[in-house]
C-alpha positions in Angstrom: -9.2 13.0 -21.8 -7.8 10.5 -19.2 -9.2 10.5 -15.9 -6.6 9.3 -12.6 -7.4 8.8 -9.4 -4.9 10.6 -6.9 -5.9 9.1 -3.3 -5.0 10.4 0.3 -6.5 7.7 2.8 -6.2 9.1 5.9 -7.0 8.7 9.6 -5.4 11.2 11.2 -5.6 15.3 11.3 -3.7 16.4 8.1 -5.5 19.8 6.4 -1.3 20.4 5.1 -1.6 17.4 3.2 -4.7 18.3 1.7 -3.2 21.7 0.5 0.0 19.9 -1.0 -1.9 17.3 -2.5 -4.4 19.8 -4.1 -1.4 21.6 -6.0 -0.2 18.0 -7.3 -3.2 17.6 -9.0 -2.8 21.1 -9.9 0.7 20.0 -12.0 -1.1 16.5 -13.3 -3.5 18.6 -15.4 -1.1 21.4 -16.2 1.4 19.3 -17.2 -0.4 16.6 -19.0 -4.2 17.9 -19.7 -5.9 14.8 -17.4 -8.5 15.3 -15.6 -7.5 14.3 -11.9 -10.2 12.7 -9.5 -9.0 13.3 -6.0 -10.2 11.3 -3.4 -9.8 11.8 0.1 -11.1 8.4 2.1 -10.9 10.3 5.6 -11.7 8.0 8.3 -11.1 10.6 11.2 -14.0 11.8 13.7 -16.1 14.5 12.4 -14.2 17.4 14.3 -11.2 16.8 11.7 -13.2 15.7 9.4 -14.8 19.4 9.2 -11.2 21.0 9.7 -10.3 18.6 6.1 -13.5 19.8 4.4 -12.0 23.6 5.1 -9.1 22.7 3.6 -10.5 21.2 0.1 -13.0 24.4 0.2 -9.7 26.1 0.4 -8.4 24.4 -2.9 -8.1 26.4 -6.0 -10.7 25.1 -8.0 -10.3 23.8 -11.6 -12.6 22.5 -13.5 -10.1 19.4 -14.7 -10.0 18.6 -11.1 -13.1 16.5 -9.3 -12.6 16.4 -5.2 -14.4 13.6 -3.3 -14.3 14.0 -0.1 -15.7 10.5 1.6 -16.6 9.8 5.5 -16.9 6.6 6.6 -21.0 6.6 5.8 -20.5 7.3 2.7 -17.7 4.7 2.1 -19.2 2.3 3.4 -22.8 3.4 1.3 -21.0 2.9 -1.8 -19.4 -0.5 -0.6 -22.7 -2.0 -0.2 -24.1 -0.9 -3.4 -21.5 -2.4 -4.8 -20.4 -5.2 -2.8 -24.9 -5.8 -3.5 -24.2 -5.6 -7.1 -21.6 -8.2 -7.8 -23.8 -10.5 -6.2 -20.9 -11.5 -4.1 -22.1 -15.0 -2.2 -20.5 -13.4 1.4 -21.6 -10.0 1.2 -21.4 -9.3 4.6 -17.5 -10.5 5.4 -16.8 -8.8 2.1 -18.3 -5.5 2.9 -16.4 -6.2 6.3 -13.0 -6.8 5.0 -13.4 -3.9 2.5 -14.1 -1.2 5.8 -12.8 -3.1 9.1 -13.3 -1.5 12.4 -9.7 -1.8 12.8 -7.0 -0.2 10.8 -5.9 -1.9 8.0 -3.3 -0.3 5.4 -4.3 -2.5 2.7 -8.2 -2.5 2.5 -8.3 1.7 2.6 -6.1 1.0 -0.8 -8.8 -1.7 -2.4 -11.1 1.2 -1.5 -9.3 3.7 -3.5 -9.1 0.7 -6.3 -13.0 0.4 -6.3 -14.2 4.0 -6.6 -11.2 4.4 -9.1 -13.4 1.9 -11.3 -16.8 4.3 -10.3 -14.9 7.8 -11.8 -13.6 5.3 -14.4 -9.8 6.0 -13.3 -7.3 3.7 -15.3 -5.1 4.4 -12.9 -4.8 5.1 -8.9 -2.0 7.2 -8.1 -1.3 6.8 -3.9 -0.1 9.3 -1.4 -0.2 9.2 2.8 -0.9 11.5 5.3 2.1 11.1 7.7 4.6 12.5 4.4 5.0 15.1 2.5 6.8 16.3 -0.7 10.6 17.5 -1.1 11.3 20.8 -2.7 13.9 22.4 -5.2 13.9 25.7 -4.1 10.6 26.7 -3.5 9.4 24.7 -6.2 7.9 20.6 -4.7 8.6 17.4 -6.6 5.9 16.0 -7.3 6.1 12.1 -7.6 2.5 11.9 -10.6 5.3 13.9 -13.2 6.6 10.6 -13.8 4.1 8.5 -13.3 2.1 10.0 -15.9 4.3 10.2 -18.3 5.0 6.3 -18.3 2.3 4.4 -16.3 -0.2 2.4 -18.8 2.3 2.6 -22.1 3.8 0.1 -23.9 7.3 -0.4 -22.2 8.9 0.5 -25.6 7.1 3.7 -25.9 7.3 5.0 -22.1 11.3 4.0 -22.4 12.0 7.8 -24.6 10.7 9.2 -20.9 12.9 7.8 -18.7 16.5 8.5 -18.0 17.2 4.8 -18.7 16.2 1.0 -19.1 17.2 -2.2 -18.1 14.5 -4.0 -19.5 14.7 -7.2 -21.6 13.0 -6.6 -24.9 11.0 -10.0 -24.0 8.8 -7.5 -22.0 8.8 -4.2 -24.1 5.4 -5.1 -25.5 4.2 -5.1 -22.2 2.2 -2.0 -20.5 3.8 -0.7 -17.8 2.0 -1.4 -14.8 3.9 0.4 -11.5 5.5 4.0 -11.7 6.6 4.4 -8.1 9.4 6.1 -5.6 10.4 5.6 -2.0 10.9 8.2 0.7 13.6 10.0 2.1 14.1 10.7 6.3 12.9 8.8 9.6 12.5 5.0 8.8 9.0 3.9 7.7 8.7 1.0 11.0 8.9 2.8 13.9 11.2 0.8 15.4 14.5 3.0 15.9 14.2 2.8 19.2 15.0 -0.7 19.3 18.2 0.2 17.0 19.5 3.1 19.6 18.7 0.9 22.8 20.2 -2.6 21.9 21.6 -2.8 18.2 22.0 -6.9 18.9 17.7 -6.6 19.4 17.3 -4.9 16.4 19.1 -7.0 14.1 16.9 -10.6 16.1 14.1 -8.6 15.5 14.1 -7.5 12.0 16.0 -10.6 10.6 12.5 -12.1 11.6 11.6 -10.6 8.5 13.4 -12.8 6.2 12.7 -16.8 5.1 13.2 -18.9 7.8 16.2 -20.9 6.0 18.3 -17.5 4.6 21.9 -17.5 5.6 23.5 -15.3 8.7 24.5 -12.8 6.2 21.1 -13.0 3.7 19.8 -11.9 7.0 22.4 -8.6 8.1 22.1 -7.2 5.1 18.4 -7.2 4.7 18.5 -6.0 8.5 20.7 -3.1 7.1 18.2 -1.8 4.0 14.9 -2.6 5.8 13.1 0.3 6.5 14.9 2.8 5.2 13.9 3.7 1.8 16.2 6.1 0.2 18.1 6.8 2.8 18.4 10.8 4.1 19.7 12.4 0.9 17.1 15.0 -0.9 16.2 15.2 -4.0 18.6 16.7 -7.1 17.8 15.9 -10.1 15.5 13.7 -12.0 16.3 10.2 -12.5 14.0 7.0 -13.7 14.8 3.5 -14.8 12.2 1.8 -16.8 13.0 -2.1 -15.3 11.2 -5.0 -13.4 11.3 -2.6 -10.4 12.9 -4.6 -6.8 9.9 -4.4 -3.9 12.5 -3.1 -2.1 13.2 0.1 -3.5 9.4 1.3 -3.6 7.0 2.9 -0.7 2.6 2.7 -0.7 2.8 6.5 0.0 4.8 6.9 -3.7 3.3 4.6 -6.0 1.0 4.3 -8.5 -0.4 1.3 -10.1 -2.3 1.0 -13.9 -4.5 -2.2 -14.7 -3.1 -4.4 -11.9 -5.3 -3.2 -9.3 -8.2 -4.2 -10.9 -7.5 -7.9 -11.1 -5.9 -8.3 -7.7 -6.5 -6.3 -4.6 -4.6 -5.4 -1.6 -4.8 -8.1 1.5 -7.0 -6.7 4.1 -5.3 -7.8 7.1 -6.1 -5.0 10.3 -3.5 -3.9 12.0 -0.5 -5.1 10.5 1.8 -3.1 8.6 3.4 -4.0 5.0 -0.3 -5.9 4.3 -0.6 -2.8 1.5 2.7 -4.2 -1.2 1.4 -7.0 -2.1 0.7 -5.6 -5.5 4.3 -4.0 -6.0 5.9 -8.2 -5.2 3.6 -9.1 -7.7 4.1 -7.1 -10.3 7.9 -7.5 -10.1 6.9 -11.1 -10.1 4.9 -11.6 -13.1 7.5 -9.6 -14.9 5.1 -6.8 -15.5 7.6 -3.6 -16.9 7.7 -0.7 -14.0 9.6 2.8 -13.6 11.3 3.8 -10.3 12.2 7.1 -10.3 13.5 9.4 -7.3 11.4 12.3 -6.6 11.4 10.4 -3.5 8.7 12.0 -0.4 9.6 12.5 3.1 8.5 10.4 5.6 8.1 11.7 9.0 6.1 10.5 12.4 3.3 12.2 14.3 3.0 13.1 17.8 0.2 10.3 18.2 3.1 7.0 17.5 4.6 9.0 21.0 2.0 8.0 23.5 1.4 5.3 24.9 -1.1 3.5 23.3 0.8 4.5 19.6 3.1 2.5 20.7 1.5 -0.6 21.9 -0.5 -0.7 18.6 2.6 -0.1 16.3 4.4 -2.8 17.8 1.7 -4.7 17.7 1.5 -3.7 13.7 4.9 -4.7 14.0 4.9 -8.4 14.8 2.0 -8.8 13.3 3.7 -8.3 9.7 6.1 -10.1 11.1 3.7 -13.5 11.5 2.7 -12.5 8.2 5.6 -13.5 6.5 5.7 -17.1 7.1 2.3 -17.0 4.5 3.8 -14.3 2.1 7.2 -15.5 1.6 6.0 -18.6 0.6 3.3 -16.7 -2.0 6.0 -14.6 -3.2 8.6 -17.4 -4.0 5.7 -19.3 -5.8 4.9 -16.0 -7.7 8.3 -16.0 -8.9 8.8 -19.2 -10.4 5.5 -19.5 -12.3 6.7 -16.0 -13.5 4.5 -14.8 -17.0 2.2 -17.9 -15.7 0.8 -15.3 -13.6 -0.8 -14.0 -16.6 -3.6 -14.6 -19.4 -3.4 -14.6 -23.3 -3.7 -10.8 -23.0 -0.7 -10.3 -20.5 -3.4 -9.8 -17.7 -2.2 -11.4 -14.0 -4.6 -13.9 -13.0 -6.5 -13.8 -10.0 -6.8 -17.6 -9.6 -3.7 -18.6 -9.8 -3.1 -15.9 -6.9 -5.7 -16.9 -5.0 -4.5 -20.5 -5.2 -1.3 -19.6 -3.7 -2.9 -18.0 -0.9 -5.0 -21.2 0.0 -1.9 -23.1 -0.3 -0.1 -21.5 1.9 -2.2 -21.2 5.0 -1.9 -25.2 5.3 1.8 -24.3 6.3 3.2 -25.3 9.6 3.1 -22.4 11.9 6.0 -23.7 14.1 7.9 -20.9 12.3 5.9 -18.4 13.7 6.0 -20.2 17.2 9.7 -19.5 17.0 9.1 -16.0 15.9 6.8 -15.1 18.5 9.1 -17.0 21.1 12.6 -14.7 19.8 10.0 -11.4 19.9 8.9 -12.0 23.5 13.1 -12.4 24.5 14.1 -9.5 22.5 11.4 -7.0 24.0 11.9 -8.6 27.3 15.2 -7.3 27.4 15.0 -3.9 26.0 13.4 -3.6 29.5 10.5 -1.0 30.3 7.7 -0.5 28.2 8.9 -2.8 26.0 9.0 -5.4 28.7 5.5 -4.5 29.2 4.2 -5.2 25.4 6.0 -8.4 26.1 3.3 -9.5 28.4 0.6 -7.8 26.5 2.1 -9.9 23.2 2.6 -13.4 25.5 -1.4 -13.1 26.4 -2.3 -12.6 23.2 0.2 -15.5 21.3 -2.6 -17.9 20.0 -4.7 -14.9 18.7 -1.8 -13.7 16.8 -1.0 -16.6 15.4 -5.0 -17.9 14.2 -5.1 -14.2 13.1 -2.2 -14.2 10.7 -3.3 -17.7 8.9 -7.2 -16.4 9.0 -5.5 -13.0 7.2 -4.4 -15.2 4.4 -7.9 -16.8 3.8 -9.6 -13.6 3.9 -7.0 -12.6 1.6 -7.8 -15.7 -1.0 -11.4 -15.1 -1.0 -11.6 -11.6 -1.5 -8.8 -11.9 -4.3 -11.4 -15.1 -5.9 -14.8 -12.0 -5.6 -12.4 -8.7 -7.0 -13.1 -8.8 -9.9 -16.7 -8.9 -9.9 -16.5 -6.1 -7.2 -14.4 -3.8 -9.6 -17.0 -5.0 -13.0 -20.2 -4.0 -10.2 -18.5 -0.8 -9.6 -18.1 0.4 -12.8 -21.4 0.7 -12.7 -22.3 2.0 -9.3 -22.4 5.4 -8.7 -20.1 7.1 -5.8 -22.5 9.3 -4.4 -25.9 8.1 -5.1 -28.3 11.2 -6.1 -29.8 13.5 -4.0 -33.6 12.7 -2.3 -32.6 8.5 -2.7 -32.1 6.4 -0.1 -29.1 4.8 0.3 
């Protein structure tokens, strides 16, 4: 029986989301005859973990659905055994990159990738705790439906299960490596308040996402479509496209991977939005087939983002994202040039090629990031209020942020070089030790 991993990383209370993703698992087993390993990676405090455990116990029992609810102590125990089993030369650093003290969107998903390998799952399907499913009438619209129709199949065979295809004939013998949709609702990045205060400042700040050599018109177009997902129009009927998926059209709250996630990890940068989007770009640039569907997930903001500490934390993640783009634009550009050269003779991504490009990018002059921070300082001060206060916070950490942006890419290169041995070790590592064994 085909075995898949449906995963929900969370660091916030989300019992309603657990119930909803349990229903999505039920849809998968009823309609596709798969075995679903529902993996909840829980980084919450003890009281919230207990609340989540109660939500897990309330899920309908089904022998084809196996739930794994792991707190960080259990995750760390598993990772320690994987790192030791891989014989990695820098075990403590790798363990820190897999489970850092700070928030890391990439690291939490990397843990899901390794645990999925340990569970014998052929694909990983990720959702987020600050999103929910759309409905038609009273029926939820589950993305897993499109994911299981196509993921891992030869593109030529998957073509019969989609609405349309624009995939060139040269790609039809390749396996579908990714299936994804986007989101509707609020912006994926909590910067709508900036646009409301000053649209010009918003343009200046979001435009820093673009490569420095882009024209003003290209930057304007990027700003207009950034962080908006699929807009606000609700789901009406299915549409899916077999294609080389544009990275701007999918979101990590609504994604599934086959194969590629076992070759290359996600960047483990801490406190950096967008650090988990790398594989979306890699699938596209390596010309691996994907399916883009319209079962978009609804994005919403949690109350924590509206608090003063939440505001500072989120603006920090936004700034670090902008600084990371100096390096990622270089990597994406080189990956696009390499194209099929990123693949080996079996059509699998060559991790060494990706790691090499990451290391190459760390030699870039950081003057572009110095300029980004200058523009950000001016922009935040122009907005006034707590944005001006954040400008002071940012100025005091200027050198640290510049250094971290480069070091994050060095860490990504290191993890990429170690990734395949880690995946191999995970396949031979039980997620939990039998009762009574030391762990």
